[in-house]
LUMBA-73124 format. One record per residue: residue in one letter; residue number from 1; x, y, z of N, C-alpha, C in turn. Coordinates in nm, 2 decimals. Example, Ala and Ser with C-alpha at 12.3 -4.5 7.8 and 13.67 -1.06 7.14 Angstrom:
residuo, num, nu, nv, nw, cau, cav, caw, cu, cv, cw
A, 1, 1.32, -0.57, 0.78, 1.23, -0.45, 0.78, 1.32, -0.33, 0.78
S, 2, 1.28, -0.22, 0.71, 1.37, -0.11, 0.71, 1.29, 0.00, 0.79
END
This chain:
residuo, num, nu, nv, nw, cau, cav, caw, cu, cv, cw
M, 1, 0.31, 14.38, -9.16, 0.33, 14.28, -9.05, 0.26, 14.34, -8.92
R, 2, 0.18, 14.25, -8.86, 0.11, 14.29, -8.74, 0.18, 14.22, -8.62
I, 3, 0.22, 14.31, -8.53, 0.29, 14.26, -8.41, 0.21, 14.30, -8.29
V, 4, 0.19, 14.20, -8.20, 0.13, 14.23, -8.07, 0.24, 14.21, -7.96
V, 5, 0.25, 14.32, -7.88, 0.34, 14.32, -7.76, 0.25, 14.30, -7.64
L, 6, 0.26, 14.19, -7.57, 0.17, 14.16, -7.46, 0.24, 14.17, -7.33
S, 7, 0.19, 14.26, -7.24, 0.24, 14.26, -7.10, 0.14, 14.18, -7.02
G, 8, 0.18, 14.06, -6.99, 0.09, 13.96, -6.94, 0.06, 13.95, -6.79
S, 9, 0.05, 14.07, -6.73, 0.01, 14.07, -6.59, -0.09, 14.18, -6.56
N, 10, -0.17, 14.16, -6.46, -0.27, 14.27, -6.43, -0.22, 14.35, -6.31
V, 11, -0.10, 14.32, -6.26, -0.04, 14.40, -6.15, 0.11, 14.43, -6.18
G, 12, 0.16, 14.53, -6.12, 0.30, 14.56, -6.13, 0.34, 14.65, -6.25
T, 13, 0.47, 14.69, -6.25, 0.52, 14.78, -6.35, 0.64, 14.73, -6.43
K, 14, 0.71, 14.63, -6.37, 0.84, 14.59, -6.43, 0.82, 14.53, -6.57
T, 15, 0.72, 14.44, -6.59, 0.70, 14.38, -6.72, 0.65, 14.48, -6.82
R, 16, 0.57, 14.57, -6.77, 0.52, 14.68, -6.86, 0.64, 14.77, -6.91
T, 17, 0.73, 14.80, -6.82, 0.85, 14.88, -6.85, 0.93, 14.81, -6.96
V, 18, 0.95, 14.68, -6.95, 1.03, 14.61, -7.04, 0.96, 14.60, -7.18
M, 19, 0.83, 14.58, -7.17, 0.75, 14.56, -7.30, 0.73, 14.70, -7.37
E, 20, 0.73, 14.81, -7.30, 0.74, 14.94, -7.36, 0.87, 14.95, -7.44
Y, 21, 0.98, 14.91, -7.38, 1.10, 14.91, -7.46, 1.10, 14.83, -7.58
V, 22, 1.04, 14.71, -7.57, 1.03, 14.61, -7.68, 0.94, 14.68, -7.79
T, 23, 0.84, 14.75, -7.75, 0.75, 14.82, -7.85, 0.84, 14.92, -7.93
Q, 24, 0.92, 15.00, -7.86, 1.00, 15.10, -7.92, 1.10, 15.03, -8.01
A, 25, 1.16, 14.92, -7.97, 1.26, 14.85, -8.05, 1.20, 14.80, -8.18
V, 26, 1.07, 14.75, -8.17, 1.01, 14.70, -8.29, 0.99, 14.82, -8.39
M, 27, 0.94, 14.93, -8.34, 0.92, 15.05, -8.42, 1.05, 15.10, -8.48
A, 28, 1.16, 15.09, -8.41, 1.29, 15.14, -8.46, 1.34, 15.04, -8.57
Q, 29, 1.32, 14.91, -8.55, 1.37, 14.81, -8.65, 1.28, 14.79, -8.77
D, 30, 1.15, 14.82, -8.75, 1.05, 14.80, -8.86, 0.95, 14.91, -8.85
P, 31, 0.97, 15.03, -8.90, 0.88, 15.14, -8.89, 0.74, 15.11, -8.96
D, 32, 0.74, 15.02, -9.05, 0.62, 14.99, -9.13, 0.53, 14.88, -9.05
A, 33, 0.58, 14.82, -8.95, 0.50, 14.72, -8.87, 0.39, 14.79, -8.80
E, 34, 0.28, 14.72, -8.80, 0.16, 14.76, -8.72, 0.17, 14.70, -8.58
I, 35, 0.19, 14.78, -8.48, 0.23, 14.73, -8.35, 0.11, 14.77, -8.25
T, 36, 0.07, 14.67, -8.17, -0.03, 14.69, -8.07, 0.03, 14.64, -7.94
L, 37, 0.04, 14.73, -7.84, 0.08, 14.70, -7.71, -0.04, 14.67, -7.62
I, 38, -0.05, 14.55, -7.57, -0.16, 14.52, -7.48, -0.11, 14.50, -7.34
D, 39, -0.16, 14.57, -7.25, -0.12, 14.56, -7.11, -0.24, 14.51, -7.03
L, 40, -0.23, 14.39, -6.98, -0.35, 14.33, -6.91, -0.39, 14.40, -6.79
A, 41, -0.30, 14.49, -6.73, -0.33, 14.57, -6.62, -0.43, 14.68, -6.66
E, 42, -0.44, 14.71, -6.78, -0.54, 14.81, -6.83, -0.66, 14.75, -6.89
A, 43, -0.68, 14.62, -6.88, -0.79, 14.56, -6.95, -0.89, 14.50, -6.84
D, 44, -1.01, 14.50, -6.87, -1.11, 14.43, -6.79, -1.14, 14.30, -6.86
M, 45, -1.08, 14.19, -6.81, -1.08, 14.06, -6.88, -1.18, 13.97, -6.81
D, 46, -1.26, 13.90, -6.90, -1.34, 13.79, -6.85, -1.26, 13.66, -6.84
F, 47, -1.30, 13.57, -6.75, -1.23, 13.44, -6.74, -1.28, 13.36, -6.86
A, 48, -1.19, 13.28, -6.92, -1.23, 13.19, -7.02, -1.33, 13.09, -6.97
D, 49, -1.44, 13.07, -7.05, -1.54, 12.98, -7.01, -1.58, 12.88, -7.12
G, 50, -1.49, 12.86, -7.22, -1.51, 12.76, -7.32, -1.58, 12.81, -7.45
R, 51, -1.62, 12.94, -7.45, -1.68, 12.99, -7.57, -1.58, 13.01, -7.67
N, 52, -1.62, 13.02, -7.80, -1.53, 13.06, -7.91, -1.48, 13.20, -7.88
F, 53, -1.36, 13.23, -7.92, -1.30, 13.36, -7.88, -1.38, 13.47, -7.95
T, 54, -1.45, 13.44, -8.06, -1.53, 13.55, -8.13, -1.65, 13.59, -8.05
E, 55, -1.69, 13.51, -7.96, -1.81, 13.54, -7.88, -1.79, 13.63, -7.76
Y, 56, -1.67, 13.66, -7.73, -1.64, 13.75, -7.62, -1.65, 13.89, -7.66
T, 57, -1.69, 13.98, -7.57, -1.71, 14.12, -7.60, -1.61, 14.20, -7.52
G, 58, -1.61, 14.33, -7.53, -1.53, 14.42, -7.45, -1.39, 14.40, -7.47
D, 59, -1.31, 14.42, -7.36, -1.16, 14.41, -7.37, -1.13, 14.26, -7.40
T, 60, -1.20, 14.17, -7.35, -1.17, 14.03, -7.37, -1.18, 13.99, -7.52
G, 61, -1.28, 14.03, -7.58, -1.30, 14.00, -7.72, -1.20, 14.08, -7.81
R, 62, -1.17, 14.20, -7.78, -1.08, 14.28, -7.85, -0.94, 14.22, -7.84
I, 63, -0.90, 14.18, -7.72, -0.76, 14.13, -7.71, -0.75, 13.99, -7.78
A, 64, -0.85, 13.91, -7.76, -0.85, 13.78, -7.83, -0.84, 13.79, -7.98
R, 65, -0.92, 13.88, -8.04, -0.92, 13.90, -8.18, -0.79, 13.97, -8.23
T, 66, -0.73, 14.06, -8.15, -0.61, 14.12, -8.19, -0.49, 14.02, -8.19
I, 67, -0.49, 13.93, -8.09, -0.39, 13.82, -8.09, -0.41, 13.73, -8.21
M, 68, -0.53, 13.69, -8.24, -0.56, 13.60, -8.35, -0.52, 13.66, -8.48
D, 69, -0.53, 13.79, -8.50, -0.50, 13.86, -8.62, -0.35, 13.89, -8.64
A, 70, -0.27, 13.87, -8.53, -0.13, 13.90, -8.54, -0.04, 13.80, -8.62
D, 71, 0.07, 13.86, -8.67, 0.17, 13.77, -8.74, 0.27, 13.73, -8.64
A, 72, 0.30, 13.81, -8.54, 0.40, 13.78, -8.43, 0.35, 13.84, -8.30
I, 73, 0.39, 13.77, -8.19, 0.35, 13.81, -8.06, 0.48, 13.80, -7.97
L, 74, 0.50, 13.92, -7.91, 0.61, 13.92, -7.81, 0.54, 13.93, -7.67
I, 75, 0.56, 13.82, -7.60, 0.50, 13.80, -7.47, 0.59, 13.83, -7.35
G, 76, 0.54, 13.92, -7.27, 0.62, 13.96, -7.15, 0.54, 13.90, -7.03
T, 77, 0.61, 13.84, -6.94, 0.55, 13.78, -6.82, 0.63, 13.80, -6.70
P, 78, 0.57, 13.84, -6.59, 0.65, 13.83, -6.46, 0.64, 13.69, -6.41
I, 79, 0.73, 13.65, -6.32, 0.72, 13.52, -6.26, 0.68, 13.54, -6.12
F, 80, 0.56, 13.48, -6.09, 0.50, 13.49, -5.95, 0.49, 13.35, -5.90
Q, 81, 0.55, 13.33, -5.78, 0.54, 13.20, -5.71, 0.59, 13.09, -5.81
A, 82, 0.70, 13.11, -5.88, 0.76, 13.02, -5.97, 0.66, 12.98, -6.08
S, 83, 0.58, 13.07, -6.13, 0.48, 13.04, -6.23, 0.45, 13.17, -6.31
I, 84, 0.38, 13.15, -6.42, 0.33, 13.26, -6.50, 0.20, 13.31, -6.43
P, 85, 0.16, 13.43, -6.44, 0.04, 13.48, -6.37, -0.09, 13.42, -6.44
A, 86, -0.19, 13.41, -6.36, -0.32, 13.36, -6.41, -0.38, 13.45, -6.52
S, 87, -0.35, 13.58, -6.52, -0.40, 13.67, -6.62, -0.35, 13.63, -6.76
L, 88, -0.22, 13.59, -6.76, -0.16, 13.54, -6.89, -0.22, 13.41, -6.93
K, 89, -0.23, 13.32, -6.84, -0.28, 13.19, -6.87, -0.42, 13.20, -6.92
N, 90, -0.50, 13.29, -6.86, -0.64, 13.31, -6.91, -0.64, 13.36, -7.05
V, 91, -0.55, 13.44, -7.10, -0.54, 13.48, -7.24, -0.53, 13.35, -7.33
F, 92, -0.44, 13.27, -7.29, -0.42, 13.14, -7.37, -0.54, 13.06, -7.37
D, 93, -0.61, 13.05, -7.25, -0.73, 12.97, -7.24, -0.85, 13.02, -7.33
L, 94, -0.85, 13.15, -7.36, -0.95, 13.21, -7.44, -0.94, 13.17, -7.59
L, 95, -0.82, 13.13, -7.63, -0.79, 13.11, -7.77, -0.81, 12.96, -7.81
P, 96, -0.83, 12.93, -7.94, -0.84, 12.79, -7.98, -0.70, 12.73, -7.98
V, 97, -0.70, 12.59, -7.98, -0.57, 12.52, -7.97, -0.47, 12.55, -8.08
N, 98, -0.52, 12.59, -8.20, -0.43, 12.62, -8.31, -0.41, 12.77, -8.32
A, 99, -0.43, 12.85, -8.22, -0.43, 12.99, -8.23, -0.30, 13.05, -8.28
F, 100, -0.19, 12.99, -8.25, -0.06, 13.04, -8.28, 0.01, 12.98, -8.41
R, 101, -0.07, 12.90, -8.48, -0.02, 12.84, -8.60, 0.02, 12.95, -8.70
D, 102, 0.14, 12.94, -8.75, 0.20, 13.04, -8.84, 0.22, 13.17, -8.78
K, 103, 0.23, 13.17, -8.65, 0.27, 13.29, -8.57, 0.41, 13.27, -8.51
V, 104, 0.49, 13.37, -8.50, 0.61, 13.37, -8.44, 0.59, 13.44, -8.30
T, 105, 0.65, 13.37, -8.20, 0.63, 13.42, -8.06, 0.77, 13.44, -8.00
G, 106, 0.79, 13.55, -7.93, 0.91, 13.57, -7.85, 0.87, 13.59, -7.71
M, 107, 0.96, 13.56, -7.62, 0.93, 13.57, -7.47, 1.02, 13.65, -7.40
V, 108, 0.97, 13.73, -7.30, 1.05, 13.80, -7.20, 0.99, 13.77, -7.07
A, 109, 1.08, 13.74, -6.97, 1.03, 13.72, -6.83, 1.10, 13.81, -6.74
T, 110, 1.02, 13.87, -6.64, 1.08, 13.95, -6.54, 1.06, 13.88, -6.41
A, 111, 1.17, 13.88, -6.33, 1.16, 13.81, -6.20, 1.25, 13.88, -6.10
G, 112, 1.22, 13.85, -5.97, 1.30, 13.91, -5.86, 1.42, 13.83, -5.83
S, 113, 1.43, 13.71, -5.89, 1.54, 13.62, -5.85, 1.59, 13.54, -5.97
P, 114, 1.72, 13.52, -5.98, 1.77, 13.44, -6.10, 1.72, 13.29, -6.08
K, 115, 1.67, 13.25, -5.97, 1.62, 13.11, -5.95, 1.51, 13.08, -6.04
H, 116, 1.44, 13.18, -6.10, 1.32, 13.15, -6.18, 1.36, 13.15, -6.33
F, 117, 1.48, 13.14, -6.36, 1.53, 13.15, -6.50, 1.46, 13.05, -6.59
L, 118, 1.44, 12.93, -6.55, 1.38, 12.83, -6.63, 1.23, 12.82, -6.64
I, 119, 1.16, 12.91, -6.57, 1.01, 12.90, -6.57, 0.96, 12.92, -6.71
P, 120, 1.01, 13.02, -6.79, 0.95, 13.03, -6.93, 0.97, 12.90, -7.01
Q, 121, 1.09, 12.84, -7.00, 1.12, 12.72, -7.07, 1.02, 12.60, -7.02
Q, 122, 1.00, 12.60, -6.89, 0.92, 12.49, -6.84, 0.77, 12.51, -6.85
Q, 123, 0.72, 12.64, -6.86, 0.58, 12.66, -6.86, 0.53, 12.73, -6.98
L, 124, 0.60, 12.83, -7.03, 0.55, 12.90, -7.15, 0.57, 12.82, -7.28
V, 125, 0.69, 12.77, -7.30, 0.72, 12.70, -7.42, 0.63, 12.58, -7.44
P, 126, 0.60, 12.50, -7.34, 0.50, 12.39, -7.37, 0.36, 12.44, -7.41
I, 127, 0.31, 12.55, -7.35, 0.18, 12.60, -7.39, 0.19, 12.66, -7.54
L, 128, 0.29, 12.73, -7.57, 0.31, 12.79, -7.70, 0.33, 12.68, -7.81
S, 129, 0.40, 12.58, -7.77, 0.42, 12.47, -7.87, 0.29, 12.39, -7.89
Y, 130, 0.22, 12.37, -7.79, 0.09, 12.30, -7.80, -0.01, 12.38, -7.89
M, 131, 0.00, 12.51, -7.88, -0.08, 12.60, -7.96, -0.02, 12.63, -8.10
K, 132, 0.08, 12.56, -8.13, 0.15, 12.56, -8.27, 0.23, 12.68, -8.30
A, 133, 0.28, 12.75, -8.20, 0.36, 12.87, -8.23, 0.50, 12.83, -8.27
Q, 134, 0.56, 12.92, -8.35, 0.71, 12.91, -8.38, 0.78, 13.00, -8.28
V, 135, 0.84, 12.94, -8.18, 0.90, 13.01, -8.06, 1.04, 13.05, -8.09
V, 136, 1.07, 13.18, -8.08, 1.20, 13.24, -8.09, 1.29, 13.20, -7.97
Q, 137, 1.41, 13.15, -8.00, 1.50, 13.12, -7.89, 1.62, 13.21, -7.91
P, 138, 1.68, 13.25, -7.80, 1.65, 13.24, -7.66, 1.55, 13.35, -7.62
Y, 139, 1.48, 13.32, -7.51, 1.40, 13.43, -7.45, 1.49, 13.52, -7.37
V, 140, 1.43, 13.63, -7.32, 1.51, 13.73, -7.24, 1.46, 13.72, -7.10
F, 141, 1.55, 13.71, -7.01, 1.52, 13.70, -6.87, 1.57, 13.83, -6.80
V, 142, 1.48, 13.90, -6.73, 1.52, 14.03, -6.67, 1.50, 14.02, -6.52
E, 143, 1.61, 14.05, -6.45, 1.60, 14.04, -6.30, 1.57, 14.18, -6.25
E, 144, 1.53, 14.18, -6.12, 1.50, 14.30, -6.05, 1.62, 14.40, -6.06
R, 145, 1.74, 14.35, -6.05, 1.86, 14.44, -6.05, 1.88, 14.51, -6.18
D, 146, 1.81, 14.46, -6.29, 1.83, 14.52, -6.42, 1.74, 14.64, -6.44
L, 147, 1.65, 14.67, -6.34, 1.55, 14.78, -6.35, 1.57, 14.87, -6.23
H, 148, 1.55, 15.00, -6.26, 1.56, 15.10, -6.15, 1.46, 15.21, -6.19
R, 149, 1.37, 15.24, -6.10, 1.27, 15.35, -6.12, 1.21, 15.34, -6.26
N, 150, 1.16, 15.23, -6.30, 1.09, 15.21, -6.42, 1.18, 15.23, -6.55
Q, 151, 1.30, 15.20, -6.53, 1.40, 15.21, -6.64, 1.48, 15.09, -6.65
I, 152, 1.52, 15.04, -6.76, 1.61, 14.93, -6.78, 1.75, 14.99, -6.77
V, 153, 1.83, 14.94, -6.67, 1.96, 15.00, -6.64, 2.07, 14.90, -6.69
S, 154, 2.04, 14.79, -6.74, 2.14, 14.69, -6.79, 2.16, 14.70, -6.94
D, 155, 2.28, 14.73, -6.98, 2.31, 14.74, -7.13, 2.29, 14.59, -7.19
D, 156, 2.33, 14.49, -7.11, 2.32, 14.36, -7.15, 2.17, 14.32, -7.18
V, 157, 2.08, 14.36, -7.10, 1.94, 14.33, -7.12, 1.89, 14.41, -7.24
L, 158, 1.93, 14.53, -7.26, 1.89, 14.61, -7.37, 1.94, 14.54, -7.50
Q, 159, 2.06, 14.49, -7.50, 2.11, 14.43, -7.62, 2.03, 14.30, -7.65
R, 160, 2.00, 14.22, -7.54, 1.93, 14.10, -7.56, 1.79, 14.12, -7.61
L, 161, 1.72, 14.23, -7.56, 1.59, 14.27, -7.61, 1.59, 14.31, -7.75
D, 162, 1.69, 14.39, -7.79, 1.71, 14.43, -7.93, 1.72, 14.30, -8.02
R, 163, 1.80, 14.21, -7.98, 1.83, 14.09, -8.05, 1.70, 14.00, -8.06
L, 164, 1.62, 13.99, -7.95, 1.50, 13.92, -7.96, 1.40, 13.98, -8.06
V, 165, 1.39, 14.11, -8.06, 1.31, 14.18, -8.16, 1.36, 14.16, -8.30
E, 166, 1.49, 14.17, -8.32, 1.54, 14.14, -8.45, 1.51, 14.00, -8.50
D, 167, 1.54, 13.90, -8.41, 1.51, 13.76, -8.45, 1.36, 13.74, -8.48
T, 168, 1.28, 13.80, -8.40, 1.13, 13.78, -8.41, 1.09, 13.84, -8.55
L, 169, 1.14, 13.96, -8.58, 1.10, 14.02, -8.71, 1.15, 13.94, -8.83
T, 170, 1.28, 13.89, -8.82, 1.34, 13.81, -8.92, 1.26, 13.68, -8.94
L, 171, 1.23, 13.61, -8.84, 1.16, 13.49, -8.85, 1.02, 13.51, -8.90
T, 172, 0.95, 13.62, -8.86, 0.82, 13.65, -8.91, 0.82, 13.67, -9.06
R, 173, 0.92, 13.75, -9.11, 0.93, 13.77, -9.25, 0.96, 13.64, -9.33
T, 174, 1.04, 13.56, -9.27, 1.08, 13.43, -9.33, 0.96, 13.34, -9.34
Y, 175, 0.89, 13.32, -9.23, 0.77, 13.23, -9.23, 0.66, 13.29, -9.32
T, 176, 0.65, 13.42, -9.33, 0.54, 13.48, -9.41, 0.58, 13.45, -9.56
A, 177, 0.70, 13.47, -9.60, 0.75, 13.44, -9.73, 0.73, 13.29, -9.77
M, 178, 0.76, 13.20, -9.68, 0.75, 13.06, -9.70, 0.60, 13.02, -9.72
R, 179, 0.51, 13.08, -9.64, 0.37, 13.05, -9.64, 0.31, 13.10, -9.77
E, 180, 0.35, 13.23, -9.81, 0.30, 13.28, -9.94, 0.35, 13.20, -10.06
E, 181, 0.47, 13.15, -10.06, 0.52, 13.07, -10.16, 0.45, 12.94, -10.17
R, 182, 0.42, 12.88, -10.06, 0.34, 12.75, -10.05, 0.20, 12.77, -10.11
E, 183, 0.14, 12.88, -10.06, 0.00, 12.91, -10.11, 0.00, 12.95, -10.26
A, 184, 0.10, 13.01, -10.31, 0.10, 13.05, -10.45, 0.12, 12.92, -10.54
A, 185, 0.17, 12.82, -10.49, 0.19, 12.69, -10.56, 0.06, 12.63, -10.60
Y, 186, -0.05, 12.66, -10.52, -0.18, 12.61, -10.55, -0.24, 12.67, -10.68
G, 187, -0.21, 12.79, -10.71, -0.25, 12.86, -10.83, -0.40, 12.90, -10.83
F, 188, -0.46, 12.92, -10.71, -0.59, 12.97, -10.71, -0.61, 13.06, -10.59
END
């Protein structure tokens, strides 16, 4: 099983902190999983310009191909100005419309205020659904008060992250088995 953990911002540390925990949780729950942590803050990304994702080179091409090859994607995003960051939207724009078909996606949002709790539901879910993803519910919302000095200090947040990882892995295994059974029925 190939899992991509995506820290979807090119600035800040809160989302990266949470997604590092998610990466560790995946490794603890499924040691055989092939996990790739992508932090957009460490990548030199080109803006999407309508080319096929296979035509991009460098970090942009590597990230697009890694996402396309994944079985599951755990997306972490901060909330800036009541929206997802442009760097994350750019990743979606690089990919074809059916990029997430047969992929399970889980979401984590970090924000400075509980007022932004519905942003993932209003902005990420429509994008992921349009791109044919199987979206794990519920997503995990992490507030500023849940983090201190690049550490998650809320046991509730840790439990919800562990559950998100567990649900993502379970759904990925389930959809993979269903797809393999459907393909085996063709007999070729």
